[in-house]
N, C-alpha and C positions, 0 to 999 in steps of 0.2 A: 835857545834851542829852537824856538819857533822860526827864527830867521833862517837857520840852517835847513830846516825842513822845507820851508818855502823856497829856498835856493835850489834844493834838489828837484823840487817839482817844476820850477821854472826851467832849469837845465833840461829836464826830461821833455818838457813841452817844446823847447827849441830843437832838441834832437828829432822829435817826431815831425816838426814842421820841415826840417831839412830832409827827412826821409820822404815826405810827400812831394817835396820839390824835386828831388832827384828821380823819384818814380815817375813824376809827370814828364820830366825831360827824357826819360828812357822810353816813354811811349810815343814820343814824337817821331816823325819819319826821318828827319834830317837832324842828327845831333853830332857835334864834333867828337866829344869823347865817345868811344863805342858804347853801345848799350850794356855790354858786359861790365865795363868800368863803372857806369852810372848805377847799375844794380848792386855792384859791390859796395859803392859808397853809401847807397841807401841801406843796405844790410848792416854796414858798420854803424851808421847813425841810429838805426833801429835798435841795435844791440846796446849802444850807449844809452839810449832812451829807456830801455827796459831796466838796465842796471841802475841808472840814477833814480828811476821810479821805485825800484825795490829798496834802495837805500833810504829814500824818503819815507816809504811806508814802514820800514823797520824802525827808523827814528821816531816816526809818529806813534807807533804802538808801544815803543819802549818808554816814551815820555810819560 
């Protein structure tokens, strides 16, 4: 069970790293995908990060 909890937290961390990466790209002046697309990707990754973190926290407290 501890491995599953750790996996959810690692996945959450990776989602948040991706979120910061896309937000950094969205704030540059010249970006190929339009800023709207980059912000949508960042929002999707942030949502995935929050959901996986919630699963990790639920499993941590249920354990």
